[in-house]
DRENDO-1510 file (C-alpha; in Angstrom, 1 decimal, always signed):
<recs>
REC; n; res; u; v; w
REC; 1; MET; +22.4; +96.6; -30.1 .
REC; 2; GLU; +26.0; +97.8; -30.0 .
REC; 3; LEU; +26.1; +98.0; -26.1 .
REC; 4; ASP; +24.1; +94.8; -25.9 .
REC; 5; LYS; +27.0; +93.2; -27.9 .
REC; 6; TYR; +29.5; +94.4; -25.4 .
REC; 7; LEU; +27.6; +93.9; -22.3 .
REC; 8; ALA; +26.5; +90.3; -23.1 .
REC; 9; PRO; +30.1; +88.5; -22.6 .
REC; 10; LEU; +30.5; +90.6; -19.4 .
REC; 11; LEU; +27.2; +89.3; -18.0 .
REC; 12; ASP; +27.7; +85.8; -18.9 .
REC; 13; PHE; +31.1; +86.1; -17.2 .
REC; 14; LEU; +29.2; +87.5; -13.8 .
REC; 15; TYR; +26.5; +85.0; -13.9 .
REC; 16; GLY; +28.9; +82.2; -14.4 .
REC; 17; ASN; +30.8; +83.3; -11.3 .
REC; 18; ILE; +28.3; +84.8; -9.3 .
REC; 19; GLU; +29.0; +82.5; -6.1 .
REC; 20; ILE; +32.6; +83.8; -6.4 .
REC; 21; PHE; +31.7; +87.4; -6.2 .
REC; 22; ILE; +28.9; +86.9; -3.7 .
REC; 23; PHE; +31.5; +85.2; -1.2 .
REC; 24; LEU; +34.1; +87.6; -1.9 .
REC; 25; LEU; +31.6; +90.5; -1.3 .
REC; 26; THR; +30.2; +88.6; +1.9 .
REC; 27; THR; +33.8; +88.1; +3.2 .
REC; 28; MET; +34.8; +91.7; +2.8 .
REC; 29; PHE; +31.5; +93.0; +4.5 .
REC; 30; CYS; +31.9; +90.7; +7.4 .
REC; 31; ILE; +35.5; +91.7; +8.1 .
REC; 32; CYS; +34.5; +95.6; +7.7 .
REC; 33; ALA; +31.6; +95.0; +10.1 .
REC; 34; PHE; +33.6; +93.1; +12.6 .
REC; 35; PHE; +36.6; +95.7; +12.9 .
REC; 36; LEU; +34.4; +98.8; +12.3 .
REC; 37; VAL; +31.5; +98.2; +14.5 .
REC; 38; ASN; +32.8; +95.5; +17.2 .
REC; 39; SER; +35.0; +97.3; +19.8 .
REC; 40; VAL; +36.3; +93.8; +21.0 .
REC; 41; GLY; +37.4; +93.1; +17.2 .
REC; 42; ARG; +39.2; +96.3; +17.2 .
REC; 43; ASP; +40.9; +95.9; +20.3 .
REC; 44; ILE; +42.1; +92.5; +19.1 .
REC; 45; PHE; +43.1; +93.8; +15.8 .
REC; 46; GLY; +45.0; +96.7; +17.7 .
REC; 47; LEU; +46.9; +94.3; +19.8 .
REC; 48; TYR; +47.9; +92.1; +17.0 .
REC; 49; LYS; +48.9; +94.9; +14.9 .
REC; 50; ARG; +51.3; +96.7; +18.0 .
REC; 51; ARG; +52.6; +93.1; +18.5 .
REC; 52; PHE; +53.5; +92.6; +14.8 .
REC; 53; TYR; +55.0; +95.9; +14.5 .
REC; 54; PHE; +57.2; +95.4; +17.5 .
REC; 55; LYS; +58.4; +91.8; +16.2 .
REC; 56; VAL; +59.0; +92.9; +12.8 .
REC; 57; ASP; +60.6; +96.1; +13.7 .
REC; 58; LYS; +63.4; +94.3; +15.9 .
REC; 59; GLY; +63.6; +91.4; +13.1 .
REC; 60; LEU; +64.3; +94.0; +10.3 .
REC; 61; ARG; +67.0; +95.9; +12.5 .
REC; 62; ASP; +68.5; +92.4; +13.7 .
REC; 63; VAL; +68.9; +91.3; +10.0 .
REC; 64; VAL; +69.5; +95.0; +8.5 .
REC; 65; VAL; +66.7; +95.1; +6.2 .
REC; 66; LEU; +66.0; +98.6; +5.2 .
REC; 67; ILE; +62.0; +98.0; +5.0 .
REC; 68; GLU; +59.6; +99.7; +7.1 .
REC; 69; PRO; +57.3; +97.4; +9.4 .
REC; 70; SER; +54.2; +99.2; +7.9 .
REC; 71; GLN; +55.3; +98.0; +4.5 .
REC; 72; VAL; +55.4; +94.3; +5.6 .
REC; 73; PHE; +52.2; +94.6; +7.6 .
REC; 74; THR; +50.3; +96.1; +4.4 .
REC; 75; ILE; +51.8; +93.3; +2.4 .
REC; 76; THR; +50.6; +90.5; +5.0 .
REC; 77; MET; +47.0; +91.8; +5.2 .
REC; 78; ILE; +46.8; +91.9; +1.4 .
REC; 79; LEU; +48.0; +88.3; +1.1 .
REC; 80; ALA; +45.6; +87.3; +3.7 .
REC; 81; VAL; +42.7; +88.8; +2.3 .
REC; 82; PHE; +42.9; +87.6; -1.2 .
REC; 83; LEU; +44.4; +84.0; -0.5 .
REC; 84; GLY; +41.7; +83.2; +2.2 .
REC; 85; PRO; +38.7; +83.4; -0.2 .
REC; 86; LEU; +40.6; +81.9; -3.0 .
REC; 87; ILE; +42.1; +78.7; -0.9 .
REC; 88; PHE; +38.4; +78.5; +0.4 .
REC; 89; LEU; +36.9; +78.2; -3.3 .
REC; 90; VAL; +39.4; +75.6; -4.1 .
REC; 91; THR; +39.7; +73.6; -0.9 .
REC; 92; ASN; +37.4; +74.0; +2.2 .
REC; 93; LEU; +37.2; +76.5; +5.1 .
REC; 94; VAL; +39.8; +74.5; +7.4 .
REC; 95; VAL; +42.4; +74.7; +4.9 .
REC; 96; ALA; +41.5; +78.4; +4.1 .
REC; 97; LEU; +41.9; +79.5; +7.8 .
REC; 98; THR; +45.0; +77.5; +8.4 .
REC; 99; VAL; +46.7; +79.4; +5.3 .
REC; 100; VAL; +45.5; +82.6; +6.8 .
REC; 101; GLY; +46.9; +82.0; +10.1 .
REC; 102; ILE; +50.2; +81.1; +8.5 .
REC; 103; VAL; +50.3; +84.1; +6.4 .
REC; 104; LEU; +49.4; +86.4; +9.4 .
REC; 105; PHE; +52.0; +85.0; +11.7 .
REC; 106; ALA; +54.7; +83.8; +9.3 .
REC; 107; PRO; +56.7; +87.3; +8.9 .
REC; 108; PRO; +58.1; +87.4; +12.3 .
REC; 109; ILE; +59.1; +83.6; +12.1 .
REC; 110; ILE; +60.7; +84.2; +8.7 .
REC; 111; LEU; +62.8; +87.1; +10.0 .
REC; 112; ASN; +63.9; +85.1; +13.1 .
REC; 113; ILE; +65.1; +82.3; +10.7 .
REC; 114; MET; +67.0; +85.0; +8.5 .
REC; 115; LYS; +68.4; +86.3; +12.1 .
REC; 116; GLU; +69.7; +82.9; +13.0 .
REC; 117; LYS; +71.3; +82.0; +9.7 .
REC; 118; ARG; +73.0; +85.7; +9.5 .
REC; 119; SER; +74.1; +85.2; +13.1 .
REC; 120; ASP; +75.6; +81.6; +12.3 .
REC; 121; LYS; +77.6; +83.3; +9.3 .
REC; 122; PHE; +78.8; +86.2; +11.3 .
REC; 123; VAL; +80.2; +83.7; +14.1 .
REC; 124; ALA; +81.8; +81.5; +11.4 .
REC; 125; GLN; +83.7; +84.7; +10.2 .
REC; 126; LEU; +84.5; +86.0; +13.5 .
REC; 127; PRO; +87.9; +84.1; +14.2 .
REC; 128; ASP; +89.2; +85.5; +10.7 .
REC; 129; ALA; +88.0; +89.2; +11.5 .
REC; 130; LEU; +89.8; +89.0; +15.1 .
REC; 131; SER; +93.0; +87.8; +13.4 .
REC; 132; ALA; +92.7; +90.7; +11.3 .
REC; 133; ILE; +92.2; +93.1; +13.9 .
REC; 134; ALA; +95.0; +91.7; +16.0 .
REC; 135; SER; +97.4; +91.9; +12.9 .
REC; 136; SER; +96.5; +95.5; +12.1 .
REC; 137; MET; +97.0; +96.5; +16.0 .
REC; 138; SER; +100.5; +94.7; +15.8 .
REC; 139; SER; +101.2; +96.9; +12.8 .
REC; 140; GLY; +100.7; +100.1; +14.9 .
REC; 141; LEU; +96.9; +100.9; +14.2 .
REC; 142; ASN; +94.6; +101.6; +17.1 .
REC; 143; LEU; +91.4; +99.7; +17.7 .
REC; 144; ILE; +89.1; +102.0; +15.6 .
REC; 145; LYS; +91.3; +102.0; +12.6 .
REC; 146; ALA; +91.7; +98.1; +12.9 .
REC; 147; LEU; +87.8; +98.0; +12.9 .
REC; 148; GLN; +87.6; +100.1; +9.8 .
REC; 149; GLN; +90.1; +97.6; +8.1 .
REC; 150; VAL; +87.6; +94.9; +9.1 .
REC; 151; VAL; +84.8; +97.1; +7.3 .
REC; 152; LYS; +86.8; +97.5; +4.2 .
REC; 153; ASN; +88.3; +94.0; +3.8 .
REC; 154; GLN; +86.0; +91.4; +5.3 .
REC; 155; PRO; +83.0; +89.8; +3.7 .
REC; 156; GLN; +79.3; +90.1; +4.6 .
REC; 157; PRO; +77.8; +90.2; +7.1 .
REC; 158; ILE; +80.5; +90.9; +9.2 .
REC; 159; ALA; +81.8; +94.0; +7.7 .
REC; 160; GLN; +78.0; +95.3; +7.5 .
REC; 161; GLU; +77.9; +94.7; +11.4 .
REC; 162; PHE; +81.3; +96.4; +12.1 .
REC; 163; ALA; +80.2; +99.3; +9.7 .
REC; 164; GLN; +77.0; +99.8; +11.9 .
REC; 165; VAL; +79.2; +100.0; +14.9 .
REC; 166; MET; +81.6; +102.7; +13.2 .
REC; 167; THR; +78.6; +104.8; +12.1 .
REC; 168; GLU; +77.5; +104.9; +15.7 .
REC; 169; ASN; +81.0; +105.8; +16.9 .
REC; 170; ARG; +81.4; +108.6; +14.4 .
REC; 171; VAL; +78.0; +110.3; +15.7 .
REC; 172; GLY; +79.2; +110.3; +19.2 .
REC; 173; HIS; +77.9; +106.6; +20.5 .
REC; 174; ASP; +80.3; +105.0; +22.9 .
REC; 175; LEU; +82.2; +102.3; +21.4 .
REC; 176; ASP; +81.3; +99.8; +24.4 .
REC; 177; ASP; +77.5; +100.5; +24.0 .
REC; 178; SER; +77.7; +99.8; +20.2 .
REC; 179; LEU; +79.4; +96.6; +20.8 .
REC; 180; ASP; +76.9; +95.6; +23.1 .
REC; 181; ASP; +74.1; +96.5; +20.5 .
REC; 182; LEU; +76.0; +94.2; +18.2 .
REC; 183; ALA; +75.8; +91.4; +20.5 .
REC; 184; GLU; +72.5; +91.9; +21.1 .
REC; 185; ARG; +71.7; +91.6; +17.6 .
REC; 186; ILE; +73.9; +88.6; +16.8 .
REC; 187; GLY; +72.8; +86.9; +20.0 .
REC; 188; ARG; +75.9; +84.6; +20.3 .
REC; 189; SER; +78.2; +84.1; +23.3 .
REC; 190; ASP; +81.3; +84.4; +20.9 .
REC; 191; VAL; +80.5; +88.0; +20.3 .
REC; 192; VAL; +80.1; +88.5; +24.2 .
REC; 193; LEU; +83.6; +87.0; +24.6 .
REC; 194; MET; +85.1; +89.4; +22.1 .
REC; 195; ASN; +83.3; +92.5; +23.9 .
REC; 196; SER; +84.6; +91.4; +27.2 .
REC; 197; ALA; +88.2; +91.2; +26.0 .
REC; 198; ILE; +87.9; +94.5; +24.4 .
REC; 199; LYS; +86.4; +96.2; +27.3 .
REC; 200; ILE; +88.7; +94.9; +29.9 .
REC; 201; SER; +91.9; +95.8; +27.7 .
REC; 202; ARG; +90.5; +99.4; +27.3 .
REC; 203; ALA; +89.7; +99.7; +31.1 .
REC; 204; VAL; +93.0; +98.1; +32.7 .
REC; 205; GLY; +95.4; +98.1; +29.6 .
REC; 206; GLY; +97.2; +95.1; +28.1 .
REC; 207; ASN; +98.1; +93.8; +24.8 .
REC; 208; LEU; +94.9; +93.6; +23.0 .
REC; 209; GLY; +96.1; +92.3; +19.9 .
REC; 210; GLU; +97.8; +89.2; +21.5 .
REC; 211; THR; +94.5; +88.8; +23.4 .
REC; 212; LEU; +92.4; +88.7; +20.2 .
REC; 213; THR; +94.8; +86.6; +18.6 .
REC; 214; ILE; +94.4; +83.9; +21.3 .
REC; 215; LEU; +90.6; +84.5; +21.4 .
REC; 216; SER; +90.7; +83.8; +17.6 .
REC; 217; LYS; +92.3; +80.3; +18.0 .
REC; 218; THR; +89.9; +79.5; +21.1 .
REC; 219; LEU; +86.7; +80.4; +18.8 .
REC; 220; ARG; +88.2; +78.3; +15.7 .
REC; 221; GLU; +88.7; +75.2; +18.2 .
REC; 222; LYS; +85.3; +75.6; +19.6 .
REC; 223; SER; +83.9; +75.6; +16.2 .
REC; 224; LYS; +85.6; +72.4; +15.4 .
REC; 225; VAL; +84.2; +70.7; +18.5 .
REC; 226; GLU; +80.5; +72.2; +17.5 .
REC; 227; GLY; +80.9; +70.7; +14.2 .
REC; 228; LYS; +81.8; +67.3; +15.4 .
REC; 229; VAL; +79.0; +67.5; +18.1 .
REC; 230; ARG; +76.5; +68.3; +15.4 .
REC; 231; ALA; +77.8; +65.3; +13.1 .
REC; 232; LEU; +77.1; +63.0; +16.0 .
REC; 233; THR; +74.0; +64.2; +17.3 .
REC; 234; SER; +72.3; +64.5; +13.6 .
REC; 235; MET; +71.0; +61.1; +13.8 .
REC; 236; GLY; +69.2; +61.8; +17.0 .
REC; 237; LYS; +67.8; +65.0; +15.5 .
REC; 238; ALA; +66.6; +63.0; +12.6 .
REC; 239; GLN; +64.9; +60.3; +14.8 .
REC; 240; GLY; +63.2; +63.2; +16.6 .
REC; 241; ASN; +61.7; +64.6; +13.3 .
REC; 242; LEU; +60.9; +60.9; +12.3 .
REC; 243; ALA; +58.8; +60.7; +15.6 .
REC; 244; MET; +56.7; +63.8; +14.7 .
REC; 245; GLY; +56.4; +63.1; +11.0 .
REC; 246; PHE; +56.1; +59.3; +10.4 .
REC; 247; PRO; +52.7; +58.8; +12.5 .
REC; 248; VAL; +51.1; +61.5; +10.5 .
REC; 249; PHE; +52.3; +60.0; +7.2 .
REC; 250; MET; +51.3; +56.5; +8.1 .
REC; 251; GLY; +47.8; +58.1; +9.2 .
REC; 252; TYR; +47.5; +59.6; +5.8 .
REC; 253; VAL; +48.2; +56.1; +4.1 .
REC; 254; PHE; +45.7; +54.2; +6.2 .
REC; 255; PHE; +42.9; +56.9; +5.7 .
REC; 256; LYS; +43.4; +56.3; +1.8 .
REC; 257; LEU; +43.4; +52.5; +2.3 .
REC; 258; GLU; +40.6; +52.3; +4.9 .
REC; 259; PRO; +38.7; +55.6; +5.0 .
REC; 260; GLN; +35.7; +54.0; +6.9 .
REC; 261; ALA; +37.7; +52.6; +9.5 .
REC; 262; MET; +39.9; +55.7; +9.8 .
REC; 263; ASN; +36.8; +58.0; +10.1 .
REC; 264; LEU; +36.1; +56.7; +13.4 .
REC; 265; LEU; +39.3; +58.2; +14.6 .
REC; 266; PHE; +37.8; +61.7; +13.8 .
REC; 267; THR; +33.9; +61.1; +14.2 .
REC; 268; SER; +34.1; +59.4; +17.6 .
REC; 269; LYS; +34.8; +60.3; +21.2 .
REC; 270; LEU; +37.3; +57.3; +21.7 .
REC; 271; GLY; +38.8; +58.3; +18.3 .
REC; 272; TRP; +39.5; +61.5; +19.6 .
REC; 273; ILE; +41.2; +60.1; +22.6 .
REC; 274; TRP; +43.3; +58.0; +20.8 .
REC; 275; LEU; +44.3; +60.8; +18.6 .
REC; 276; GLY; +45.2; +63.0; +21.7 .
REC; 277; ILE; +47.3; +60.1; +23.3 .
REC; 278; MET; +49.1; +59.4; +19.9 .
REC; 279; GLY; +49.6; +63.2; +19.4 .
REC; 280; GLY; +51.0; +63.5; +23.3 .
REC; 281; MET; +53.1; +60.5; +23.0 .
REC; 282; ALA; +54.9; +61.7; +19.4 .
REC; 283; VAL; +55.5; +65.1; +20.9 .
REC; 284; MET; +56.8; +63.9; +24.2 .
REC; 285; GLY; +59.2; +61.7; +22.3 .
REC; 286; ALA; +60.5; +64.6; +20.1 .
REC; 287; VAL; +60.9; +66.7; +23.1 .
REC; 288; LEU; +63.0; +64.0; +24.9 .
REC; 289; ILE; +65.1; +63.2; +22.0 .
REC; 290; LYS; +65.8; +67.0; +21.4 .
REC; 291; LYS; +66.9; +67.4; +25.2 .
REC; 292; VAL; +69.3; +64.4; +24.7 .
REC; 293; VAL; +71.0; +65.4; +21.6 .
REC; 294; THR; +71.1; +69.3; +22.4 .
REC; 295; ILE; +74.4; +69.8; +23.9 .
REC; 296; ASP; +75.8; +73.4; +25.0 .
REC; 297; ILE; +79.5; +73.9; +24.4 .
</recs>
């Protein structure tokens, strides 16, 4: 009797949610069967895992995040396995598959966005850092000591990046190679200009402090011009975003107002043709606007 008293609520909960448990068990069984029995599935999963590790490892190194790619991969798999069935139960299969796809391919994209923001911040701090290096060298310090002053006194992320250069130099890595690695991590032409000035000065001699001072002024002027260009082209970029988003929004509104008429777009061949034409024209318009408003300086 006592056992039945405790088991009854548990059995009621299981019977009340039997469909959920059956779906979860079926999903887990299908996934395991696909990847353990099917060699093609194992090959596809292995290819995805290798590409995931490569992209995430590079992204983590670019943004200097001390996390192993395996940890990111494990978290991604857990989110995909649990979010997929949960969203399927709340919505439908299409939405669930879409969310799972986003989860599986999101980490490299997020790291790339983080890298772009970090690189922009580095470039914004670079003129002040070059001025500081030039001042240190004018006061009698050599290049290595001047870079150490940058690590000590400049804000992040530029201090962290030059700290990486100094660490590599202390363990015997050539300074030119370390600066090349820095340019590859940041991916901006401003860092390439700095590296060229330093390499040429070290190779043929000359007043490096004065060269860096001139380069600092040049980069500041370049930054001002880029800011003006971004301000002048912001309207065009907004129009490109509108060209992509507005048709989707209006389609949703019309679907709510006239669902029967709008269903023809998704259930008939002519509707699919018109959807393809509208989507192609929207993408073409956005691409053309982006080409017009994108100006390299």
